[in-house]
N, C-alpha and C positions, 0 to 999 in steps of 0.2 A: 504494500500500500504506500509506503514511504517513497518508493521508486516512482510510482505513478504520479504522486503529488509533486515530486521534484521536477519531473519532465513536463508537467502540465504548464509550467510557466512559459514555455516556448509556444504554447497554443495562443497566447495573447498576441504574439508577433503576427499571426495571420490577420487579426483585426487591425493592427498597426499598419501593415503593408497595404491592406485594402483601403484604409482611410487615407493613407498617403497618396495612393493612386487617384482616389476620388478628389483630394484637395488639389493635386496637380491638374487634373482634368477641369476642375471648376475654375482655377486660375486661367487656364487656356481659354475656357469658355468666356470668361470676363474680358480677356484680351481681345478675342474675336468680336465681341459685342462693342468694345471700345473702338476698334478700327471701323466697324460698321457705322457707328454714330458719328465719328469724326468725319467719315466720308460724306455722310448725310449733311453735316454742318457745312462742309465746303461746297457740295453740289447745290444746296438750296440757299447758300449764302446766309444761313441763320434764320431764314424765314419760315421754315417748316415747323408746324406746331407739335410734331411728335418728337422733337429733339429733347425737350424737357423730360418726357417719359423715358426716352432712351437713356438719358443720364441717370435717372432714378433706377432703371433696370441694371445699369452697370454697377452702381453702388450696391444694389441688392446681390448681384452675383459675386462681387468681391467679398461682401460680408459672409455669404455662405461659404466661400472658399476659405476665408480666415477662420471661421468656426470649425470647419473640418480639420484645418491644420492644428488648431488649438486642441481639439479632441485627440488628434493623432499624437501630439507631443505628450499630453497628459496621460493617455493610455500607455504610452511607452514608459513613462516615468513610473 
C-alpha cells in the first residue's frame, strides 16, 4: 500500500501537463483574436462598432489563459 501511495504523486503530473497545454492553447487563442481585432481596427479605421466587443473578448480570453496557468502552477506546487 505504501508503494502505491508513493507512486501516486506522479499521477498529478498528468493534470499539470494537460492544464499547461490548455493554458498555452488559450494564450495562442488570445493572440489570434488580438491580431484579428487589430486588423479590424486598421481596415475600418476605428469606425466599426464591434471593435469594443472584440477588445473585451481579448481581455476575457487572456484572463482564462492566466487562470489556467495559475491552476497549473498551483497544482504542480
